[in-house]
DSSP file (Angstrom, degrees, kcal/mol; ACC not computed):
  #  RESIDUE AA STRUCTURE BP1 BP2  ACC     N-H-->O    O-->H-N    N-H-->O    O-->H-N    TCO  KAPPA ALPHA  PHI   PSI    X-CA   Y-CA   Z-CA
    1    1 A M              0   0    0      0, 0.0     0, 0.0     0, 0.0     0, 0.0   0.000 360.0 360.0 360.0 132.1    0.0    0.0    0.0
    2    2 A L        -     0   0    0      1,-0.1     3,-0.1     3,-0.0     2,-0.0  -0.500 360.0-108.0 -79.7 150.1    1.4    3.4   -1.0
    3    3 A P        -     0   0    0      0, 0.0    -1,-0.1     0, 0.0     3,-0.1  -0.298  47.0 -83.1 -70.0 163.8    1.5    6.3    1.6
    4    4 A N        -     0   0    0      1,-0.1     3,-0.1     3,-0.0     2,-0.0  -0.256  57.5 -87.0 -61.5 154.2   -0.9    9.2    1.2
    5    5 A A        -     0   0    0      1,-0.1     2,-0.1    -3,-0.1    -1,-0.1  -0.366  51.4-105.5 -62.1 142.0    0.0   12.0   -1.1
    6    6 A G        -     0   0    0     -3,-0.1     2,-0.5    18,-0.0    -1,-0.1  -0.448  25.9-145.2 -72.8 141.9    2.2   14.6    0.5
    7    7 A I        -     0   0    0     16,-0.2    18,-1.2    -2,-0.1     2,-0.3  -0.939  14.3-140.2-108.2 124.8    0.7   17.9    1.3
    8    8 A Y  B     -a   25   0A   0     -2,-0.5     2,-0.4    16,-0.1    18,-0.2  -0.633  14.3-160.8 -86.4 142.0    3.0   20.9    1.0
    9    9 A Y        -     0   0    0     16,-3.0    18,-0.3    -2,-0.3     5,-0.0  -0.941  16.2-127.3-119.2 142.9    2.9   23.7    3.5
   10   10 A F    >>  -     0   0    0     -2,-0.4     3,-2.0    16,-0.1     4,-0.6  -0.574  31.0-111.4 -80.2 152.7    4.2   27.2    3.1
   11   11 A P  G >4 S+     0   0    0      0, 0.0     3,-1.1     0, 0.0    -1,-0.1   0.854 118.2  55.6 -54.6 -35.7    6.7   28.4    5.8
   12   12 A W  G 34 S+     0   0    0      1,-0.2     3,-0.0     3,-0.0    -3,-0.0   0.587 101.4  59.2 -76.4  -7.6    4.1   30.9    7.1
   13   13 A E  G <4 S+     0   0    0     -3,-2.0     2,-1.5     1,-0.1     4,-0.4   0.576  82.3  88.1 -91.0 -11.0    1.6   28.1    7.6
   14   14 A I    <<  +     0   0    0     -3,-1.1    -1,-0.1    -4,-0.6    -5,-0.0  -0.653  49.5 115.2 -91.8  85.3    3.8   26.2   10.0
   15   15 A N  S    S-     0   0    0     -2,-1.5    -1,-0.2    -3,-0.0    -3,-0.0  -0.002 103.5 -64.0-140.0  28.1    2.8   27.8   13.2
   16   16 A G  S    S+     0   0    0     -3,-0.1     4,-0.1     3,-0.0    -2,-0.1   0.291 112.1 105.6 102.4  -9.4    1.1   25.0   15.1
   17   17 A S        +     0   0    0     -4,-0.4    -3,-0.1     2,-0.1     3,-0.0   0.656  56.1  93.0 -79.1 -13.3   -1.7   24.5   12.6
   18   18 A V  S    S-     0   0    0     -5,-0.1     3,-0.1     1,-0.1     4,-0.1  -0.680  94.3-104.1 -77.0 127.5   -0.1   21.4   11.3
   19   19 A P    >   -     0   0    0      0, 0.0     3,-2.0     0, 0.0    -1,-0.1  -0.203  40.8 -96.7 -56.6 140.3   -1.6   18.5   13.3
   20   20 A E  T 3  S+     0   0    0      1,-0.3     3,-0.1    -4,-0.1    -3,-0.0  -0.311 109.3  17.3 -57.0 132.1    0.7   17.0   16.0
   21   21 A G  T 3  S+     0   0    0      1,-0.3    -1,-0.3    -3,-0.1     2,-0.2   0.349  94.8 127.0  87.5  -7.0    2.5   13.9   14.7
   22   22 A E    <   -     0   0    0     -3,-2.0    -1,-0.3    -4,-0.1     2,-0.3  -0.586  58.0-127.7 -84.0 145.2    1.9   14.7   11.1
   23   23 A A        -     0   0    0     -2,-0.2     2,-0.3    -3,-0.1   -16,-0.2  -0.636  29.0-162.5 -82.6 149.8    4.8   14.8    8.6
   24   24 A L        -     0   0    0     -2,-0.3     2,-0.4   -18,-0.1   -16,-0.1  -0.963  11.8-146.5-135.7 155.9    5.0   17.9    6.5
   25   25 A R  B     +a    8   0A   0    -18,-1.2   -16,-3.0    -2,-0.3     2,-0.2  -0.947  23.6 163.4-119.6 140.0    6.7   18.9    3.3
   26   26 A T        -     0   0    0     -2,-0.4     2,-0.3   -18,-0.2   -16,-0.1  -0.737  32.0 -91.2-141.6-168.7    8.0   22.3    2.5
   27   27 A F        +     0   0    0    -18,-0.3    26,-0.1    -2,-0.2     2,-0.1  -0.732  67.0   9.8-116.3 154.5   10.3   24.0    0.0
   28   28 A G  S    S-     0   0    0     -2,-0.3     2,-0.4    24,-0.1    26,-0.2  -0.259  97.1 -26.1  88.1-166.8   14.0   24.9   -0.3
   29   29 A R  E     -B   53   0B   0     24,-1.1    24,-1.6    -2,-0.1     2,-0.4  -0.714  65.1-137.7 -88.9 135.7   17.1   24.1    1.8
   30   30 A H  E     -B   52   0B   0     -2,-0.4     2,-0.5    22,-0.2    22,-0.2  -0.768  14.9-165.8-103.4 139.2   16.3   23.3    5.5
   31   31 A V  E     -B   51   0B   0     20,-1.5    20,-1.6    -2,-0.4     2,-0.5  -0.986  18.3-143.7-117.6 120.4   18.2   24.5    8.5
   32   32 A V  E     -B   50   0B   0     -2,-0.5    18,-0.2    18,-0.2     3,-0.1  -0.742  18.2-166.9 -89.9 127.3   17.3   22.6   11.6
   33   33 A G  E     -     0   0B   0     16,-2.7    -1,-0.1    -2,-0.5    17,-0.0   0.186  52.6 -16.2 -88.2-150.4   17.2   24.7   14.8
   34   34 A P  E     -     0   0B   0      0, 0.0    15,-0.7     0, 0.0     2,-0.5  -0.299  67.9-153.6 -57.1 131.6   17.1   23.6   18.4
   35   35 A V  E     -B   48   0B   0     13,-0.2     2,-0.4    -3,-0.1    13,-0.2  -0.922  10.4-169.9-112.2 131.0   16.0   20.0   18.6
   36   36 A S  E     -B   47   0B   0     11,-2.4    11,-2.7    -2,-0.5     2,-0.5  -0.961   5.1-159.2-119.2 140.9   14.3   18.6   21.6
   37   37 A C  E     -B   46   0B   0     -2,-0.4     2,-0.4     9,-0.2     9,-0.2  -0.960  10.2-177.4-118.9 133.5   13.7   14.9   22.1
   38   38 A S  E     -B   45   0B   0      7,-2.3     7,-2.3    -2,-0.5     2,-0.6  -0.976  17.4-147.2-130.4 146.5   11.1   13.5   24.4
   39   39 A V  E     +B   44   0B   0     -2,-0.4     2,-0.2     5,-0.2    -2,-0.0  -0.954  28.6 166.0-113.2 118.2   10.2   10.0   25.3
   40   40 A S  E >   -B   43   0B   0      3,-1.4     3,-1.4    -2,-0.6    -2,-0.0  -0.536  56.0 -82.8-117.8-173.7    6.5    9.4   26.1
   41   41 A G  T 3  S+     0   0    0      1,-0.3    -2,-0.0    -2,-0.2    -1,-0.0   0.732 128.2  53.9 -63.5 -21.7    4.4    6.3   26.4
   42   42 A E  T 3  S-     0   0    0      1,-0.4    -1,-0.3     3,-0.0    -3,-0.0   0.486 121.6 -91.9 -93.1  -3.5    4.0    6.2   22.6
   43   43 A G  E <   -B   40   0B   0     -3,-1.4    -3,-1.4     2,-0.0    -1,-0.4  -0.545  62.6 -32.0 118.5 174.9    7.8    6.2   21.9
   44   44 A P  E     -B   39   0B   0      0, 0.0     2,-0.4     0, 0.0    -5,-0.2  -0.312  53.6-167.5 -69.0 150.3   10.5    8.8   21.2
   45   45 A M  E     -B   38   0B   0     -7,-2.3    -7,-2.3     2,-0.0     2,-0.5  -0.999   9.8-152.6-140.6 134.1    9.6   12.0   19.4
   46   46 A V  E     -B   37   0B   0     -2,-0.4     2,-0.4    -9,-0.2    -9,-0.2  -0.926  10.9-170.0-108.6 129.2   11.9   14.6   17.9
   47   47 A K  E     +B   36   0B   0    -11,-2.7   -11,-2.4    -2,-0.5     2,-0.3  -0.972  13.3 166.9-118.6 133.4   10.7   18.2   17.6
   48   48 A A  E     -B   35   0B   0     -2,-0.4     2,-0.4   -13,-0.2   -13,-0.2  -0.980  34.8-123.5-142.9 153.0   12.6   20.8   15.6
   49   49 A R  E     -     0   0B   0    -15,-0.7   -16,-2.7    -2,-0.3     2,-0.5  -0.837  30.6-156.6 -94.7 136.7   12.2   24.2   14.2
   50   50 A I  E     -B   32   0B   0     -2,-0.4     2,-0.5   -18,-0.2   -18,-0.2  -0.952   8.2-162.9-121.5 132.8   12.7   24.4   10.5
   51   51 A L  E     -B   31   0B   0    -20,-1.6   -20,-1.5    -2,-0.5     2,-0.5  -0.935  10.6-149.6-111.3 133.7   13.7   27.4    8.4
   52   52 A T  E     -B   30   0B   0     -2,-0.5     2,-0.6   -22,-0.2   -22,-0.2  -0.908   3.3-156.6-107.8 127.2   13.2   27.4    4.7
   53   53 A C  E     -B   29   0B   0    -24,-1.6   -24,-1.1    -2,-0.5     2,-0.5  -0.899  14.3-179.9-102.7 117.8   15.6   29.4    2.5
   54   54 A V        +     0   0    0     -2,-0.6     2,-0.4   -26,-0.2     3,-0.1  -0.972   2.9 174.1-122.4 119.6   14.1   30.3   -0.8
   55   55 A E        +     0   0    0     -2,-0.5     3,-0.1     1,-0.1    -2,-0.0  -0.986  65.1   2.0-126.2 134.8   16.1   32.3   -3.3
   56   56 A G  S    S+     0   0    0     -2,-0.4     2,-0.4     1,-0.2    -1,-0.1   0.733  90.9 134.7  70.1  23.3   15.2   33.2   -6.8
   57   57 A M        -     0   0    0     -3,-0.1     2,-1.5     4,-0.0    -1,-0.2  -0.858  62.3-124.3-108.1 140.9   11.8   31.5   -6.7
   58   58 A N     >  -     0   0    0     -2,-0.4     4,-2.4     1,-0.2     3,-0.2  -0.662  30.5-173.7 -80.4  91.4    8.6   33.0   -8.0
   59   59 A L  H  > S+     0   0    0     -2,-1.5     4,-3.0     1,-0.2     5,-0.2   0.868  78.2  53.7 -62.2 -40.4    6.6   32.7   -4.8
   60   60 A P  H  > S+     0   0    0      0, 0.0     4,-2.1     0, 0.0    -1,-0.2   0.917 112.6  45.5 -60.4 -39.3    3.3   33.9   -6.2
   61   61 A L  H  > S+     0   0    0     -3,-0.2     4,-2.2     2,-0.2    -2,-0.2   0.898 113.2  49.9 -68.6 -39.5    3.6   31.2   -9.0
   62   62 A L  H  X S+     0   0    0     -4,-2.4     4,-2.4     2,-0.2     5,-0.2   0.922 110.7  49.7 -62.5 -44.4    4.6   28.6   -6.4
   63   63 A E  H  X S+     0   0    0     -4,-3.0     4,-2.5     1,-0.2    -2,-0.2   0.900 110.0  51.1 -62.1 -40.4    1.7   29.5   -4.2
   64   64 A Q  H  X S+     0   0    0     -4,-2.1     4,-2.2    -5,-0.2    -1,-0.2   0.907 109.9  50.2 -63.0 -41.4   -0.7   29.2   -7.1
   65   65 A A  H  X S+     0   0    0     -4,-2.2     4,-2.1     2,-0.2    -2,-0.2   0.909 111.6  47.4 -64.1 -42.0    0.7   25.8   -8.0
   66   66 A V  H  X S+     0   0    0     -4,-2.4     4,-2.6     2,-0.2    -1,-0.2   0.899 110.5  52.1 -67.3 -39.6    0.3   24.6   -4.4
   67   67 A Q  H  X S+     0   0    0     -4,-2.5     4,-2.4     1,-0.2    -1,-0.2   0.897 109.5  50.1 -62.5 -39.2   -3.3   26.0   -4.3
   68   68 A E  H  X S+     0   0    0     -4,-2.2     4,-2.4     2,-0.2    -1,-0.2   0.897 110.1  50.6 -64.5 -39.7   -4.1   24.1   -7.5
   69   69 A Q  H  X S+     0   0    0     -4,-2.1     4,-2.6     2,-0.2    -2,-0.2   0.928 111.2  47.9 -63.3 -44.2   -2.6   20.9   -5.9
   70   70 A R  H  X S+     0   0    0     -4,-2.6     4,-2.6     2,-0.2    -2,-0.2   0.905 110.9  51.3 -62.8 -41.5   -4.8   21.3   -2.8
   71   71 A K  H  X S+     0   0    0     -4,-2.4     4,-2.7     2,-0.2    -1,-0.2   0.920 110.7  49.0 -61.3 -43.8   -7.9   22.0   -5.0
   72   72 A Y  H  X S+     0   0    0     -4,-2.4     4,-2.8     2,-0.2     5,-0.2   0.937 111.6  48.3 -61.7 -47.2   -7.2   18.8   -6.9
   73   73 A F  H  X S+     0   0    0     -4,-2.6     4,-2.4     1,-0.2    -1,-0.2   0.900 112.7  49.4 -60.4 -40.7   -6.7   16.7   -3.7
   74   74 A H  H  X S+     0   0    0     -4,-2.6     4,-2.2     2,-0.2    -2,-0.2   0.935 113.0  45.7 -64.7 -46.7   -9.9   18.2   -2.3
   75   75 A E  H  X S+     0   0    0     -4,-2.7     4,-2.4     1,-0.2    -2,-0.2   0.895 113.0  50.7 -63.7 -40.0  -11.9   17.4   -5.5
   76   76 A R  H  X S+     0   0    0     -4,-2.8     4,-2.4    -5,-0.2    -1,-0.2   0.902 109.4  50.8 -64.4 -40.5  -10.4   13.9   -5.7
   77   77 A Q  H  X S+     0   0    0     -4,-2.4     4,-2.2    -5,-0.2    -1,-0.2   0.899 110.3  49.7 -63.8 -40.3  -11.4   13.3   -2.0
   78   78 A Q  H  X S+     0   0    0     -4,-2.2     4,-2.5     2,-0.2    -2,-0.2   0.909 110.8  49.4 -64.7 -42.0  -14.9   14.4   -2.7
   79   79 A R  H  X S+     0   0    0     -4,-2.4     4,-2.0     2,-0.2    -2,-0.2   0.905 111.7  48.6 -63.3 -41.0  -15.2   12.1   -5.8
   80   80 A M  H  X S+     0   0    0     -4,-2.4     4,-1.1     2,-0.2    -1,-0.2   0.887 111.9  49.7 -66.3 -38.1  -13.9    9.2   -3.8
   81   81 A G  H  X S+     0   0    0     -4,-2.2     4,-0.6     1,-0.2     3,-0.3   0.891 112.4  46.8 -66.6 -40.1  -16.4    9.9   -1.0
   82   82 A N  H  < S+     0   0    0     -4,-2.5     3,-0.4     1,-0.2    -2,-0.2   0.813 108.4  56.7 -71.0 -30.0  -19.3   10.2   -3.5
   83   83 A G  H  < S+     0   0    0     -4,-2.0    -1,-0.2     1,-0.2    -2,-0.2   0.760 106.5  48.6 -73.9 -24.1  -18.2    6.9   -5.2
   84   84 A T  H  <        0   0    0     -4,-1.1    -1,-0.2    -3,-0.3    -2,-0.2   0.582 360.0 360.0 -91.6 -10.2  -18.4    4.9   -2.0
   85   85 A S     <        0   0    0     -4,-0.6    -1,-0.2    -3,-0.4    -2,-0.1   0.478 360.0 360.0 -83.3 360.0  -21.8    6.1   -0.9
């Protein structure tokens, strides 16, 4: 079974609105800041702050492409939901 399609997030969207425990994808070269590791009843967890460096990229065009991807995923999810009812 293949994993779910990745959902891209813009750097300004990563402010706690990403669900806890979810993996996220973003753009550019990543710099990992302070890393904290905690061990809970569910196993070890690494939390890090990530900075994305974007140079020479057309951000409005990138944002439009990501919005189109999100629209496609939403429409596909609706079609799949309607097909199973």
